[in-house]
FINUVEX-418151 format. One record per residue (C-alpha): x, z, y; residue in three letters; chain. Coordinates in steps of 0.1 Angstrom, whole numbers. Layout:
BEGIN
((X Z Y) "ALA" "A"),
...
//
This chain:
BEGIN
((-1034 -162 13) "MET" "A"),
((-1033 -128 32) "PRO" "A"),
((-1054 -116 58) "SER" "A"),
((-1043 -121 96) "GLU" "A"),
((-1043 -80 97) "THR" "A"),
((-1018 -78 66) "GLN" "A"),
((-986 -81 88) "PRO" "A"),
((-998 -60 115) "TYR" "A"),
((-1001 -33 85) "ALA" "A"),
((-967 -37 70) "LEU" "A"),
((-954 -36 102) "ALA" "A"),
((-969 -2 111) "TYR" "A"),
((-963 13 81) "TYR" "A"),
((-923 1 87) "GLY" "A"),
((-927 15 122) "TRP" "A"),
((-940 48 108) "SER" "A"),
((-913 50 83) "MET" "A"),
((-890 44 111) "HIS" "A"),
((-902 76 127) "ILE" "A"),
((-902 95 94) "VAL" "A"),
((-863 84 92) "GLY" "A"),
((-856 100 127) "ALA" "A"),
((-873 133 121) "VAL" "A"),
((-851 130 83) "LEU" "A"),
((-820 124 101) "TRP" "A"),
((-825 154 128) "LEU" "A"),
((-837 178 98) "LEU" "A"),
((-801 167 81) "LEU" "A"),
((-781 168 116) "GLY" "A"),
((-789 203 122) "PHE" "A"),
((-787 216 87) "TYR" "A"),
((-749 201 89) "GLU" "A"),
((-745 215 116) "ILE" "A"),
((-761 250 107) "TYR" "A"),
((-737 248 80) "GLU" "A"),
((-707 237 101) "HIS" "A"),
((-715 276 120) "PHE" "A"),
((-716 293 86) "ARG" "A"),
((-684 282 71) "GLN" "A"),
((-668 290 104) "SER" "A"),
((-682 324 103) "ASP" "A"),
((-670 329 67) "LEU" "A"),
((-637 316 77) "MET" "A"),
((-633 335 104) "THR" "A"),
((-647 369 91) "ASN" "A"),
((-648 367 54) "PRO" "A"),
((-669 393 31) "PRO" "A"),
((-653 420 17) "THR" "A"),
((-664 413 -16) "THR" "A"),
((-662 374 -33) "GLY" "A"),
((-644 357 -6) "VAL" "A"),
((-656 322 -9) "PRO" "A"),
((-629 301 -26) "ALA" "A"),
((-623 263 -7) "GLY" "A"),
((-638 265 26) "ILE" "A"),
((-612 253 48) "SER" "A"),
((-612 241 84) "SER" "A"),
((-617 203 70) "ASP" "A"),
((-650 213 57) "THR" "A"),
((-661 230 86) "VAL" "A"),
((-650 200 109) "PHE" "A"),
((-666 177 85) "LEU" "A"),
((-701 195 85) "ALA" "A"),
((-698 195 125) "LEU" "A"),
((-696 155 122) "VAL" "A"),
((-716 147 97) "LEU" "A"),
((-744 171 120) "GLY" "A"),
((-734 152 150) "ILE" "A"),
((-737 117 130) "ILE" "A"),
((-775 127 118) "PHE" "A"),
((-786 136 149) "ILE" "A"),
((-772 100 167) "PHE" "A"),
((-788 83 138) "LEU" "A"),
((-821 103 146) "ALA" "A"),
((-819 88 181) "MET" "A"),
((-811 53 173) "LEU" "A"),
((-842 58 148) "ALA" "A"),
((-862 65 178) "VAL" "A"),
((-850 41 196) "VAL" "A"),
((-857 15 168) "TRP" "A"),
((-893 23 163) "ALA" "A"),
((-899 20 205) "VAL" "A"),
((-887 -13 201) "LEU" "A"),
((-907 -21 168) "ILE" "A"),
((-936 -9 189) "ARG" "A"),
((-930 -32 221) "TRP" "A"),
((-917 -59 205) "ARG" "A"),
((-935 -65 170) "ILE" "A"),
((-967 -43 169) "LEU" "A"),
((-979 -50 204) "GLU" "A"),
((-976 -91 203) "PRO" "A"),
((-993 -90 168) "LEU" "A"),
((-1022 -71 182) "GLN" "A"),
((-1026 -102 203) "ARG" "A"),
((-1018 -123 173) "SER" "A"),
((-990 -139 190) "GLU" "A"),
((-969 -143 159) "TYR" "A"),
((-941 -164 170) "GLU" "A"),
((-929 -139 193) "PHE" "A"),
((-930 -113 168) "ALA" "A"),
((-913 -135 141) "VAL" "A"),
((-885 -143 166) "ARG" "A"),
((-875 -103 168) "ASN" "A"),
((-884 -90 136) "ILE" "A"),
((-853 -102 115) "MET" "A"),
((-829 -86 138) "LEU" "A"),
((-851 -54 141) "LEU" "A"),
((-859 -54 103) "GLY" "A"),
((-822 -59 88) "ALA" "A"),
((-809 -29 115) "LEU" "A"),
((-841 -10 100) "GLY" "A"),
((-826 -9 69) "LEU" "A"),
((-803 17 79) "LEU" "A"),
((-821 34 108) "PHE" "A"),
((-855 37 87) "GLY" "A"),
((-840 47 54) "PHE" "A"),
((-844 17 40) "GLY" "A"),
((-883 16 36) "ALA" "A"),
((-889 8 72) "GLY" "A"),
((-866 -23 74) "GLY" "A"),
((-876 -33 38) "ALA" "A"),
((-913 -34 49) "LEU" "A"),
((-907 -53 81) "LEU" "A"),
((-889 -79 61) "MET" "A"),
((-924 -77 38) "LEU" "A"),
((-942 -83 71) "SER" "A"),
((-922 -110 79) "TYR" "A"),
((-930 -133 49) "ALA" "A"),
((-967 -120 52) "ARG" "A"),
((-967 -134 90) "MET" "A"),
((-950 -168 75) "ARG" "A"),
((-977 -169 54) "ASP" "A"),
((-1006 -164 85) "VAL" "A"),
((-993 -184 107) "MET" "A"),
((-987 -221 81) "ARG" "A"),
((-1013 -242 93) "PRO" "A"),
((-1045 -242 69) "LYS" "A"),
((-1051 -274 50) "PRO" "A"),
((-1080 -294 67) "ALA" "A"),
((-1111 -294 41) "PRO" "A"),
((-1109 -323 20) "VAL" "A"),
((-1143 -339 26) "ALA" "A"),
((-1167 -346 -3) "ALA" "A"),
((-1165 -383 -18) "PRO" "A"),
((-1198 -405 -6) "ALA" "A"),
((-1225 -408 -34) "THR" "A"),
((-1224 -443 -50) "ALA" "A"),
((-1262 -444 -48) "TYR" "A"),
((-1269 -471 -17) "VAL" "A"),
((-1307 -478 -8) "ALA" "A"),
((-1318 -515 -13) "GLN" "A"),
((-1347 -531 3) "ALA" "A"),
((-1371 -534 -26) "THR" "A"),
((-1375 -572 -32) "PRO" "A"),
((-1407 -591 -38) "ILE" "A"),
((-1414 -610 -68) "CYS" "A"),
((-1414 -649 -63) "PRO" "A"),
((-1439 -657 -91) "THR" "A"),
((-1470 -632 -80) "CYS" "A"),
((-1459 -617 -48) "GLY" "A"),
((-1461 -578 -57) "HIS" "A"),
((-1429 -557 -51) "GLU" "A"),
((-1403 -548 -81) "GLY" "A"),
((-1389 -522 -97) "ARG" "A"),
((-1356 -514 -104) "PHE" "A"),
((-1342 -503 -139) "ILE" "A"),
((-1313 -487 -138) "HIS" "A"),
((-1302 -490 -174) "THR" "A"),
((-1303 -525 -169) "GLN" "A"),
((-1291 -532 -133) "ASN" "A"),
((-1318 -555 -124) "ARG" "A"),
((-1348 -553 -105) "TRP" "A"),
((-1382 -560 -127) "HIS" "A"),
((-1418 -571 -119) "CYS" "A"),
((-1442 -553 -137) "ASP" "A"),
((-1469 -580 -128) "THR" "A"),
((-1450 -606 -147) "CYS" "A"),
((-1432 -586 -167) "ALA" "A"),
((-1399 -604 -161) "LYS" "A"),
((-1368 -595 -147) "TYR" "A"),
((-1363 -612 -110) "MET" "A"),
//
């Protein structure tokens, strides 16, 4: 059974992956916008030697569109990281598992896209671990009672001395009279 801190740790790593995803989406966006300007410059001012073949206005426009899409995905990853922090991590710190479980499926499913897959996958794994932590723990089983029951020592009716219990015979014996009672 997982410890109670394991779901929080997994959700925290999922949140971290969203931050990393935001940085990577942002870097990809800036790179594509850089490519847009580089290719548009090559189209307007071609070099005198070694003219690059295949650079068209469609290629330049695609680089710009991809750059804008990647920057938009970076903003979504940041928004998602804030939502994860607010709706999952903080309730987990307060051991409010039911509240976190209600939010983790939606945030984890969409987090598969914004967190480069790993962020959402870690949130889903955290969901599975939270279910284990939330499962009621079984009540401890009481140990069975011992078979030994204390009995009062009987008195021998013949001599009046106390008897002794013989376990192998499961009977009382008088040592003075040398007979079973």
